[in-house]
LUMKOL-226612 format. One line per 4 residues: number of its first residue (from 1); for each residue x, y, z of N, C-alpha, C. Coordinates in pm, whole numbers, plus 50000, padded with zeros to 5 digits. Layout:
N
NUM) X Y Z X Y Z X Y Z ~ ... .
//
This chain:
331
1) 61471 66726 17798 61526 66819 17699 61503 66762 17558 ~ 61458 66849 17467 61433 66808 17329 61550 66850 17242 ~ 61609 66756 17173 61721 66785 17084 61671 66792 16940 ~ 61693 66905 16877 61651 66922 16738 61767 66891 16645 .
5) 61734 66843 16527 61834 66813 16425 61806 66895 16301 ~ 61902 66975 16260 61887 67050 16136 61911 66958 16016 ~ 61839 66982 15909 61858 66900 15789 62001 66911 15737 ~ 62067 67022 15765 62205 67039 15719 62299 66942 15791 .
9) 62266 66907 15914 62348 66810 15987 62343 66673 15920 ~ 62234 66645 15848 62220 66517 15779 62275 66521 15637 ~ 62321 66639 15595 62375 66653 15460 62269 66676 15354 ~ 62150 66719 15397 62038 66739 15305 62030 66884 15256 .
13) 61946 66906 15156 61919 67040 15104 61769 67064 15103 ~ 61731 67192 15116 61590 67222 15094 61565 67227 14944 ~ 61443 67256 14904 61407 67242 14763 61415 67373 14684 ~ 61454 67481 14746 61444 67612 14681 61529 67622 14554 .
17) 61658 67587 14564 61745 67592 14445 61704 67485 14344 ~ 61659 67371 14392 61612 67265 14301 61502 67318 14210 ~ 61404 67384 14271 61290 67433 14193 61330 67547 14100 ~ 61419 67631 14147 61467 67743 14065 61529 67692 13935 .
21) 61615 67590 13947 61681 67534 13829 61582 67456 13743 ~ 61492 67381 13806 61394 67303 13731 61304 67393 13647 ~ 61263 67505 13702 61179 67598 13626 61256 67660 13510 ~ 61381 67692 13536 61463 67753 13431 61491 67656 13318 .
25) 61523 67531 13352 61561 67432 13251 61446 67344 13204 ~ 61327 67370 13257 61204 67301 13215 61213 67148 13230 ~ 61239 67107 13353 61230 66965 13385 61164 66952 13521 ~ 61137 66830 13564 61072 66808 13693 61164 66734 13788 .
29) 61175 66783 13910 61248 66712 14014 61167 66588 14051 ~ 61230 66469 14058 61155 66351 14099 61128 66351 14248 ~ 61002 66328 14282 60964 66307 14421 60928 66161 14437 ~ 61027 66079 14473 61006 65934 14484 60973 65897 14628 .
33) 60861 65831 14646 60822 65784 14779 60893 65655 14814 ~ 60935 65646 14940 61003 65526 14988 60923 65464 15102 ~ 60912 65331 15099 60840 65259 15204 60932 65168 15285 ~ 61048 65134 15228 61137 65042 15299 61283 65069 15259 .
37) 61374 64992 15317 61517 65010 15293 61552 64996 15146 ~ 61501 64891 15083 61537 64863 14943 61491 64974 14850 ~ 61374 65031 14875 61329 65142 14792 61417 65264 14809 ~ 61459 65291 14931 61549 65405 14953 61683 65382 14886 .
41) 61734 65260 14893 61859 65228 14823 61843 65251 14673 ~ 61731 65208 14619 61706 65222 14476 61694 65368 14435 ~ 61628 65448 14517 61610 65590 14486 61744 65662 14480 ~ 61826 65643 14582 61956 65711 14586 62046 65660 14475 .
45) 62047 65529 14453 62133 65472 14348 62088 65514 14210 ~ 61958 65505 14183 61906 65542 14052 61931 65688 14020 ~ 61910 65775 14118 61934 65918 14095 62082 65950 14094 ~ 62160 65878 14175 62305 65899 14174 62364 65861 14039 .
49) 62325 65747 13987 62380 65700 13860 62331 65782 13741 ~ 62220 65853 13757 62172 65939 13648 62202 66087 13675 ~ 62277 66112 13784 62316 66249 13819 62194 66341 13828 ~ 62093 66292 13898 61968 66366 13912 61947 66413 14055 .
53) 61898 66535 14073 61855 66576 14208 61737 66488 14249 ~ 61714 66477 14378 61603 66390 14419 61542 66439 14549 ~ 61410 66424 14556 61336 66448 14680 61284 66313 14726 ~ 61342 66263 14836 61297 66136 14893 61175 66166 14980 .
57) 61063 66105 14948 60938 66138 15014 60894 66027 15109 ~ 60851 66069 15228 60804 65977 15330 60664 66022 15371 ~ 60565 65935 15353 60432 65971 15402 60416 65926 15547 ~ 60304 65957 15606 60286 65931 15749 60288 65782 15781 .
61) 60233 65701 15691 60234 65556 15713 60377 65504 15713 ~ 60456 65548 15616 60596 65505 15608 60677 65559 15725 ~ 60645 65680 15770 60717 65739 15882 60698 65655 16008 ~ 60574 65612 16032 60547 65527 16148 60606 65388 16130 .
65) 60606 65340 16007 60660 65207 15978 60810 65202 16003 ~ 60879 65307 15964 61026 65309 15976 61073 65352 16114 ~ 60993 65439 16180 61027 65505 16306 61113 65628 16276 ~ 61069 65745 16323 61138 65871 16293 61286 65872 16331 .
69) 61321 65811 16443 61460 65811 16486 61546 65727 16392 ~ 61496 65608 16359 61569 65521 16266 61582 65589 16130 ~ 61475 65654 16086 61475 65719 15955 61579 65831 15950 ~ 61594 65905 16058 61691 66014 16061 61832 65964 16035 .
73) 61871 65858 16105 62007 65807 16088 62022 65728 15959 ~ 61914 65669 15913 61915 65601 15784 61941 65701 15672 ~ 61876 65817 15682 61894 65922 15583 62039 65971 15582 ~ 62095 65992 15699 62235 66034 15708 62326 65931 15641 .
77) 62294 65803 15663 62373 65696 15601 62363 65698 15450 ~ 62245 65728 15398 62229 65730 15253 62300 65849 15189 ~ 62307 65961 15260 62383 66075 15209 62531 66037 15200 ~ 62582 65972 15302 62722 65928 15300 62744 65820 15195 .
81) 62646 65732 15178 62652 65628 15075 62665 65691 14937 ~ 62587 65797 14914 62594 65868 14786 62731 65928 14763 ~ 62785 65993 14865 62918 66055 14852 63026 65950 14827 ~ 63014 65837 14896 63117 65733 14883 63122 65674 14742 .
85) 63010 65686 14670 63005 65638 14532 63039 65748 14431 ~ 63070 65866 14482 63104 65976 14393 62984 66043 14329 ~ 62866 66024 14388 62744 66086 14334 62722 66218 14404 ~ 62754 66325 14339 62739 66458 14397 62603 66513 14357 .
89) 62500 66465 14426 62363 66504 14392 62295 66568 14513 ~ 62210 66669 14490 62134 66727 14600 62020 66634 14640 ~ 62008 66610 14770 61905 66520 14824 61821 66597 14925 ~ 61691 66589 14909 61599 66649 15006 61514 66538 15068 .
93) 61483 66550 15196 61393 66457 15264 61263 66531 15293 ~ 61153 66477 15242 61027 66549 15238 60915 66469 15304 ~ 60839 66535 15390 60717 66475 15445 60606 66490 15344 ~ 60549 66379 15302 60441 66380 15203 60307 66375 15275 .
97) 60223 66473 15250 60086 66479 15304 60079 66482 15456 ~ 60156 66574 15515 60135 66601 15656 59998 66665 15674 ~ 59929 66628 15779 59792 66678 15798 59779 66780 15910 ~ 59876 66784 16001 59868 66875 16114 60000 66951 16133 .
101) 59991 67062 16205 60111 67138 16239 60206 67052 16321 ~ 60154 66975 16412 60236 66891 16500 60318 66791 16420 ~ 60255 66728 16320 60326 66631 16236 60440 66698 16159 ~ 60411 66813 16103 60514 66885 16025 60627 66932 16116 .
105) 60593 66984 16231 60694 67032 16325 60786 66917 16369 ~ 60727 66803 16397 60807 66687 16439 60907 66648 16332 ~ 60864 66649 16206 60955 66613 16097 61064 66718 16080 ~ 61028 66845 16088 61126 66952 16077 61230 66939 16188 .
109) 61184 66910 16309 61274 66898 16423 61364 66775 16414 ~ 61324 66678 16330 61403 66556 16314 61481 66552 16184 ~ 61501 66668 16120 61594 66676 16009 61535 66674 15870 ~ 61403 66678 15856 61344 66688 15723 61377 66827 15667 .
113) 61410 66831 15538 61444 66960 15476 61325 67021 15402 ~ 61215 66947 15396 61094 66993 15327 60974 66920 15386 ~ 60863 66990 15398 60741 66926 15447 60623 66971 15363 ~ 60526 66884 15349 60400 66922 15287 60293 66929 15395 .
117) 60225 67041 15401 60107 67050 15485 59985 67045 15392 ~ 59910 66939 15403 59797 66916 15314 59668 66956 15385 ~ 59626 67079 15359 59501 67128 15415 59387 67123 15315 ~ 59402 67041 15210 59302 67038 15103 59168 66982 15150 .
121) 59168 66913 15264 59043 66859 15317 58965 66965 15394 ~ 59025 67081 15413 58963 67189 15489 58899 67291 15395 ~ 58819 67380 15450 58769 67490 15369 58884 67585 15339 ~ 58862 67674 15245 58969 67759 15193 59041 67838 15302 .
125) 58967 67909 15386 59030 67991 15488 59103 67907 15593 ~ 59049 67791 15626 59115 67703 15723 59244 67646 15665 ~ 59242 67617 15535 59362 67569 15466 59472 67676 15473 ~ 59436 67799 15448 59531 67909 15455 59588 67924 15596 .
129) 59501 67919 15695 59543 67936 15834 59643 67827 15877 ~ 59611 67703 15844 59699 67591 15879 59832 67600 15806 ~ 59827 67631 15677 59949 67641 15597 60039 67753 15648 ~ 59980 67867 15682 60058 67981 15735 60129 67942 15865 .
133) 60061 67865 15948 60120 67824 16076 60245 67739 16053 ~ 60237 67646 15958 60352 67560 15928 60464 67641 15863 ~ 60428 67728 15770 60527 67810 15700 60604 67898 15798 ~ 60534 67958 15893 60599 68046 15991 60707 67971 16068 .
137) 60676 67848 16111 60774 67770 16186 60888 67723 16096 ~ 60854 67676 15977 60954 67621 15886 61053 67727 15839 ~ 61006 67846 15812 61093 67951 15759 61205 67987 15857 ~ 61177 67978 15985 61279 68009 16084 61398 67913 16075 .
141) 61373 67793 16019 61477 67690 16008 61515 67661 15864 ~ 61468 67747 15772 61500 67738 15629 61450 67609 15566 ~ 61343 67555 15617 61282 67434 15563 61174 67473 15462 ~ 61168 67402 15350 61070 67431 15245 60932 67377 15283 .
145) 60829 67447 15238 60692 67404 15266 60612 67395 15136 ~ 60551 67279 15116 60460 67257 15004 60318 67255 15058 ~ 60227 67317 14985 60086 67319 15025 60003 67261 14911 ~ 59875 67241 14935 59787 67188 14831 59659 67270 14822 .
149) 59620 67302 14700 59495 67374 14673 59419 67297 14567 ~ 59293 67266 14595 59223 67167 14515 59243 67033 14584 ~ 59184 66928 14530 59194 66798 14595 59245 66693 14497 ~ 59365 66639 14525 59415 66525 14450 59363 66402 14522 .
153) 59258 66345 14469 59184 66241 14543 59238 66101 14518 ~ 59187 66009 14594 59207 65866 14572 59069 65809 14541 ~ 59056 65747 14425 58924 65703 14383 58916 65551 14378 ~ 58795 65501 14378 58774 65359 14352 58676 65347 14236 .
157) 58643 65226 14200 58564 65204 14079 58420 65253 14091 ~ 58374 65280 14213 58236 65322 14233 58224 65472 14260 ~ 58332 65543 14240 58334 65685 14273 58344 65769 14147 ~ 58269 65874 14140 58273 65965 14026 58364 66083 14055 .
161) 58441 66122 13955 58526 66240 13969 58441 66365 13948 ~ 58460 66464 14034 58383 66587 14023 58475 66704 13991 ~ 58441 66784 13888 58526 66896 13848 58552 66997 13959 ~ 58463 67004 14058 58479 67101 14166 58606 67077 14247 .
165) 58665 66958 14234 58786 66927 14309 58912 66973 14237 ~ 58900 67017 14112 59014 67073 14042 59053 67205 14109 ~ 59180 67240 14098 59227 67367 14154 59165 67483 14078 ~ 59117 67580 14151 59058 67700 14091 59170 67801 14065 .
169) 59202 67828 13938 59311 67923 13908 59291 68060 13969 ~ 59166 68099 13991 59139 68232 14044 59178 68247 14191 ~ 59206 68134 14257 59241 68140 14398 59391 68127 14425 ~ 59469 68086 14325 59609 68050 14353 59694 68168 14396 .
173) 59675 68285 14334 59757 68400 14370 59733 68442 14514 ~ 59607 68448 14553 59573 68485 14690 59626 68382 14789 ~ 59615 68254 14754 59659 68148 14844 59810 68155 14866 ~ 59885 68166 14760 60032 68170 14770 60078 68296 14843 .
177) 60017 68407 14813 60055 68534 14877 60030 68530 15027 ~ 59915 68477 15066 59877 68480 15208 59947 68372 15289 ~ 59979 68260 15227 60045 68152 15302 60197 68161 15297 ~ 60250 68219 15188 60395 68225 15162 60457 68085 15150 .
181) 60379 67989 15104 60432 67854 15083 60534 67856 14968 ~ 60626 67759 14969 60734 67756 14871 60697 67685 14741 ~ 60596 67601 14747 60548 67531 14626 60403 67493 14648 ~ 60334 67467 14537 60191 67440 14546 60154 67316 14465 .
185) 60095 67218 14533 60041 67100 14466 59902 67134 14415 ~ 59878 67104 14288 59749 67138 14227 59678 67012 14177 ~ 59550 67026 14157 59467 66915 14108 59423 66945 13965 ~ 59476 66865 13870 59440 66884 13729 59398 66752 13663 .
189) 59362 66654 13747 59313 66528 13691 59389 66404 13733 ~ 59496 66421 13811 59567 66304 13863 59498 66257 13990 ~ 59533 66137 14036 59480 66087 14163 59577 65984 14219 ~ 59565 65961 14347 59657 65870 14415 59619 65724 14391 .
193) 59719 65636 14405 59693 65493 14395 59701 65440 14253 ~ 59660 65314 14237 59669 65247 14107 59544 65266 14022 ~ 59436 65308 14085 59310 65326 14011 59281 65474 13996 ~ 59342 65534 13894 59336 65678 13878 59217 65725 13796 .
197) 59160 65636 13718 59051 65675 13630 58942 65568 13634 ~ 58818 65610 13618 58708 65515 13609 58681 65491 13461 ~ 58763 65408 13400 58751 65376 13258 58765 65226 13238 ~ 58720 65179 13123 58724 65036 13093 58853 64995 13023 .
201) 58911 65088 12947 59033 65054 12872 59125 65175 12864 ~ 59250 65147 12832 59353 65250 12835 59324 65366 12740 ~ 59263 65335 12628 59235 65440 12528 59131 65541 12577 ~ 59062 65508 12686 58961 65599 12740 59016 65695 12845 .
205) 59145 65685 12875 59204 65772 12976 59194 65918 12931 ~ 59137 66005 13012 59124 66146 12973 59256 66219 12986 ~ 59271 66326 12912 59390 66410 12924 59386 66488 13055 ~ 59503 66520 13107 59508 66609 13221 59455 66746 13180 .
209) 59411 66824 13277 59357 66957 13247 59471 67057 13230 ~ 59533 67048 13113 59645 67137 13084 59599 67282 13075 ~ 59473 67304 13046 59422 67442 13043 59427 67504 13183 ~ 59395 67423 13285 59404 67473 13423 59550 67497 13460 .
213) 59637 67403 13425 59779 67417 13454 59836 67544 13390 ~ 59804 67567 13265 59857 67683 13196 59807 67813 13257 ~ 59682 67814 13300 59628 67935 13362 59694 67961 13497 ~ 59717 67854 13573 59784 67868 13702 59928 67917 13682 .
217) 59998 67857 13586 60135 67899 13556 60140 68046 13516 ~ 60044 68088 13438 60037 68227 13393 60017 68322 13511 ~ 59930 68282 13602 59899 68369 13715 60013 68373 13818 ~ 60079 68259 13841 60182 68253 13944 60320 68295 13894 .
221) 60340 68296 13763 60463 68350 13703 60591 68287 13761 ~ 60631 68177 13704 60758 68113 13739 60763 68069 13885 ~ 60657 68008 13928 60643 67961 14067 60637 67808 14066 ~ 60696 67741 14167 60700 67594 14169 60563 67529 14186 .
225) 60526 67451 14086 60400 67377 14087 60432 67228 14097 ~ 60353 67157 14178 60378 67016 14206 60261 66931 14158 ~ 60294 66813 14104 60192 66721 14056 60197 66593 14139 ~ 60090 66568 14212 60078 66444 14290 60006 66337 14209 .
229) 60012 66213 14257 59938 66105 14193 59978 66083 14049 ~ 60110 66088 14022 60157 66091 13883 60223 65962 13837 ~ 60195 65851 13902 60248 65723 13853 60176 65682 13725 ~ 60247 65607 13641 60191 65569 13511 60129 65430 13510 .
233) 60145 65355 13620 60083 65222 13634 60106 65140 13507 ~ 60232 65110 13481 60269 65044 13356 60208 64905 13345 ~ 60151 64876 13228 60078 64751 13206 60166 64629 13229 ~ 60293 64637 13189 60379 64520 13204 60399 64481 13349 .
237) 60399 64578 13438 60416 64548 13580 60287 64487 13637 ~ 60174 64542 13597 60046 64487 13642 60029 64344 13591 ~ 60070 64321 13468 60058 64187 13409 60143 64084 13485 ~ 60263 64125 13526 60349 64033 13603 60283 63998 13735 .
241) 60226 64096 13800 60157 64071 13927 60042 63973 13907 ~ 59961 64000 13806 59843 63917 13784 59877 63776 13736 ~ 59986 63761 13665 60025 63628 13618 60096 63547 13725 ~ 60119 63611 13840 60184 63540 13950 60102 63548 14078 .
245) 59971 63537 14060 59881 63525 14174 59811 63650 14218 ~ 59841 63765 14155 59778 63890 14195 59644 63912 14128 ~ 59575 64017 14167 59446 64050 14108 59427 64202 14109 ~ 59489 64267 14010 59476 64412 13994 59414 64436 13857 .
249) 59290 64478 13855 59218 64494 13729 59176 64639 13708 ~ 59170 64678 13581 59129 64813 13541 59209 64921 13615 ~ 59339 64897 13625 59428 64995 13687 59501 65070 13576 ~ 59481 65200 13569 59543 65281 13466 59606 65405 13529 .
253) 59720 65445 13475 59791 65560 13530 59798 65676 13433 ~ 59885 65771 13465 59903 65891 13382 60003 65861 13271 ~ 59965 65872 13146 60060 65847 13037 60186 65931 13054 ~ 60300 65870 13031 60426 65940 13053 60442 66061 12962 .
257) 60382 66056 12844 60390 66171 12754 60322 66293 12815 ~ 60215 66271 12890 60146 66382 12955 60228 66440 13070 ~ 60302 66355 13139 60388 66403 13247 60501 66490 13192 ~ 60557 66446 13080 60664 66525 13018 60610 66661 12974 .
261) 60490 66662 12919 60428 66788 12878 60406 66878 12998 ~ 60362 66821 13109 60337 66900 13230 60465 66968 13278 ~ 60578 66898 13266 60705 66956 13310 60749 67072 13221 ~ 60696 67076 13100 60727 67186 13009 60637 67307 13033 .
265) 60530 67286 13112 60431 67391 13132 60431 67445 13275 ~ 60538 67421 13350 60548 67481 13482 60552 67386 13600 ~ 60524 67257 13578 60534 67161 13688 60681 67128 13710 ~ 60734 67156 13828 60877 67133 13851 60902 67025 13956 .
269) 60798 66956 14002 60814 66839 14088 60701 66743 14058 ~ 60737 66619 14030 60638 66516 13999 60655 66401 14098 ~ 60548 66366 14167 60552 66262 14269 60522 66125 14210 ~ 60604 66027 14247 60588 65891 14196 60600 65793 14314 .
273) 60493 65721 14343 60493 65624 14452 60441 65489 14405 ~ 60323 65488 14343 60258 65363 14305 60342 65281 14207 ~ 60408 65347 14112 60489 65273 14014 60597 65190 14082 ~ 60660 65248 14183 60764 65176 14256 60705 65059 14334 .
277) 60590 65079 14395 60527 64972 14472 60481 64858 14382 ~ 60424 64893 14268 60379 64790 14175 60496 64707 14124 ~ 60604 64774 14083 60720 64703 14032 60783 64616 14140 ~ 60792 64669 14260 60849 64594 14371 60769 64465 14394 .
281) 60637 64479 14400 60550 64363 14421 60559 64266 14306 ~ 60566 64319 14185 60575 64233 14067 60699 64145 14071 ~ 60811 64204 14107 60937 64129 14109 60940 64025 14222 ~ 60884 64061 14336 60881 63966 14448 60790 63848 14414 .
285) 60672 63877 14360 60580 63769 14322 60643 63678 14216 ~ 60703 63738 14118 60763 63660 14009 60875 63571 14062 ~ 60961 63628 14143 61075 63551 14194 61027 63433 14279 ~ 60935 63456 14368 60888 63348 14456 60812 63241 14379 .
289) 60742 63284 14273 60672 63187 14189 60771 63097 14115 ~ 60881 63157 14070 60981 63083 13992 61079 63005 14080 ~ 61089 63045 14207 61182 62978 14298 61110 62940 14428 ~ 61020 62845 14423 60939 62811 14541 61020 62755 14657 .
293) 61143 62713 14632 61226 62657 14738 61315 62761 14805 ~ 61312 62886 14757 61397 62991 14815 61324 63060 14930 ~ 61401 63101 15029 61340 63167 15145 61424 63282 15200 ~ 61531 63318 15132 61617 63427 15177 61563 63560 15123 .
297) 61514 63649 15209 61457 63776 15162 61553 63859 15078 ~ 61684 63843 15100 61780 63923 15023 61776 63889 14875 ~ 61733 63767 14843 61727 63727 14703 61615 63800 14629 ~ 61494 63793 14683 61383 63855 14609 61373 64006 14633 .
301) 61413 64053 14750 61413 64197 14774 61524 64265 14694 ~ 61637 64198 14682 61748 64252 14603 61711 64264 14456 ~ 61640 64165 14404 61597 64170 14265 61501 64288 14244 ~ 61407 64305 14336 61312 64416 14325 61386 64550 14328 .
305) 61485 64562 14416 61564 64685 14424 61632 64716 14292 ~ 61693 64616 14229 61764 64638 14103 61670 64683 13992 ~ 61550 64629 13989 61454 64667 13885 61404 64810 13907 ~ 61389 64850 14033 61346 64987 14060 61455 65086 14022 .
309) 61580 65049 14043 61691 65135 13999 61680 65161 13848 ~ 61655 65056 13772 61641 65071 13627 61523 65162 13593 ~ 61411 65143 13662 61293 65225 13637 61320 65372 13665 ~ 61387 65400 13776 61416 65538 13815 61507 65605 13712 .
313) 61609 65536 13669 61701 65594 13570 61628 65624 13440 ~ 61538 65535 13399 61462 65558 13276 61368 65676 13292 ~ 61295 65682 13405 61201 65792 13425 61274 65926 13433 ~ 61388 65928 13501 61463 66053 13511 61504 66105 13374 .
317) 61538 66012 13285 61585 66050 13152 61470 66078 13056 ~ 61374 65986 13048 61272 65991 12943 61146 66067 12981 ~ 61118 66078 13110 60991 66137 13153 61010 66270 13224 ~ 61096 66273 13325 61111 66393 13407 61213 66491 13351 .
321) 61311 66440 13279 61416 66526 13224 61518 66571 13327 ~ 61527 66500 13441 61614 66543 13550 61756 66486 13542 ~ 61780 66392 13451 61913 66334 13436 62016 66442 13401 ~ 62129 66439 13471 62241 66532 13451 62208 66677 13487 .
325) 62106 66697 13570 62071 66832 13613 62126 66867 13750 ~ 62181 66768 13821 62228 66793 13958 62336 66901 13963 ~ 62423 66902 13866 62537 66995 13866 62492 67140 13863 ~ 62379 67168 13799 62333 67306 13790 62277 67355 13924 .
329) 62228 67261 14003 62174 67297 14135 62287 67320 14234 ~ 62396 67250 14214 62509 67258 14306 62603 67373 14275 ~ 62581 67441 14164 62669 67553 14126 62661 67668 14226 .
//
């Protein structure tokens, strides 16, 4: 016998009201990816202390790393942890970049309140077919579905970016209408990982394609748009890594000013993963370099957690605009 768990049993919310309020108030819901316990603690604490709604994102690698059963009860614990601290914030648990119907269904059945079905690697009609299949199942359980049109790629230094991978504004209305997805991830120049641009210096970073974003926003009319690959790869964090034995060169991210602009032009969810991973690694490397005789993981992992909390609170306030927005979603 298969036992299903509704996201409501875990104290979670889907993203529908979150996006409605974000579009109205012109801010972006943070989609923070978590890879381990300390990152999840930091996400809930940082958003709780800034009174921000939050979408905790788990990709397939992290899902396998944590184990779906453990993750389900861990999520329930974090919801109770939030309440015990008096943080009345809406929390969603989201599958990031699900590739198959089976993967999305498994997450829905295990209490996820939102899933992404990423059919961007498929041709247009196949993407629609796969997305519709996931949406049909998810809607029966009131779970939100995010889809992707265009390709938010992961690049390396030997790869050229091709404009054909940007989202085609002329296709978005048809795609959303036929799939009935709840939000759409678009490609306007961001990319996954720490190496987002093939440039030699920070001043060469190109602007995001705000013209494409504005055209999509115009066509979809107050519809939730999502931006993936939106970490800023802050130089100070890269420098700490490199000064403590690391080797990350020519890594540049999305300027925070551009992210804030995107949230004013219709983007109501911004995904951030690499920034958290870089800062976490930076703090662990620094601590171990400065304390070679220490061996208790709670010392260096705890320090990394505290720094991520600070980063999240700053981003919520200065970049995403989500600080103190939780109350409007809970009304």
